[in-house]
N, C-alpha and C positions, 0 to 999 in steps of 0.2 A: 090752444087756438093756433091754427096754421098762420104762417107769415103771409101778408099780402104782397103783391108785386112792389108796392112803394117801400115796404119795410125791407124786402130783399134788395131793392135798389140802394137804400140807405146803407145797408150792411156792406154791399159791394163798394160803394163810395168810401165808406169809413176804412175798410180793410185795405183798399188800394192806396188811399192817401197815407195811411200809417206805414205801409210797406215801402212805398217809393220814397217818401221823405225820411223814413227811418234809415234807409240806405244812404240817402244824401247826407244826413246829419252824422251818421257813423263813419262813413268812408271819405266824404269830401271835406267837411268842416275842419277836422283836425289837421289836414295838410295845407290849409289855407294860411298864407302869411297875413300881413296887415292890409294888403290890397287884393281885391278880386281881380283875377287875371283871366286870360282866354281859356285856360284849362278848366277852371271852375265854371265858367259860363257854358262851355261845351258840355260838361258833366250835367249841369242843371238842365240845359235844353234836352239832352239825351234822356234824362229821367222824366222830364215832362212828356216827351214823346211816348215813353214806356207807359206812363200814367194814362194818357189818352187812349192808347191801344188797348190796355188792360180793361179800361172802363167801357170802351166800345164793344169789345168782344164779350165782356161780362154781361153787359146789358142785352146784347143780342142773344146770348145763351139764356138769360133770365126771361126774355120775351118769348123765345121759342118754348121754354118750359112752362110758361104761364099763358099759353094760347087760349085755353078754356076760360080762364079768369078774365083775360083782356078782351076776349070776344064777347063775353056776357056783359061786362061792365065798362070796358074801355079803360083808358088811363085818365078818367075824369077825377077831378078833385072836388071834394065837398067843403063845406065851411069848417069842418073839424080839421081837415088836412091843412087848410090855409092857416087856421089858428095855431096848429102845431108848428108849422114852418115859421110863423111870426114869433112864437115864443123862443124857438131855437135861435133865430136871428137876433133877437133882443139880447139873449145871453151872450152870444158870440160877439156881438157888437161891443159890449162892455169890455170883454177880454181884449179885443183888438184895439180899442181905445187905450187901454193900459199898456199894451204892447208898443203902440206908437210913441207914447210918452217915454217908456223905457228906452226905446231905440233912439229917440232924440237925446236923452241923457247920455247914452253910450256914445253917440256921435260927438258930443261935446267933450267927453272925458277920455276917449280912446283914439289914438291916431290911426289913420287909414280908414278905408271904407268897409273892410271885411266884417268887423264886429257889428257895425251898424246894420249892414245888409242881413247878416245871419240872425240877429235879434229880431229884426223886422219880419223876416221870413218865418222864423220860429213861432212868433206870436200869430202870424197869419195862419199858419198850418194848425196851431193849437186852437185858434178860434173856429176854424172849419171843423176840426175834430169835435169841439164842444157843440157846435151847431148840429152836426150829424148825430152825435151820441144823445143829446137832449131830445132830438126829434124821435129817435128810437125809443127813448124812455117814455115820452109822452104818448107815442103810439101804443105801447104796451099797457100803459095806465088807462088808456081810453080817454085822455083829456081832450 
């Protein structure tokens, strides 16, 4: 079964999120001291700009490649799409809640703000990845 525009969009979001934040956690986090400084903030903002540009260009290419599908159906969402999104959000919400608790524990136990910020950011990214991956799974299963 060929991928729908929504599934292609989810793949694009998942891949770009993993790539950009993978770079952030591999290159920026190990060089951070106990405090977040201007260099880390600049790197973070730069990577966010890259993420937005990649997603805008990617969605433009996807839309141009799916003109026939979008022209016939549009980008409408039916009840199944809404249910899939809700299931993905529910799963990611639990992970994010656990991450906030872990980040608060880190804030109490580790001096400085860097560990707290990176644990919080890591769990936010992980929860977004879980939401996107679970939506892809549910789309494939037809739930």
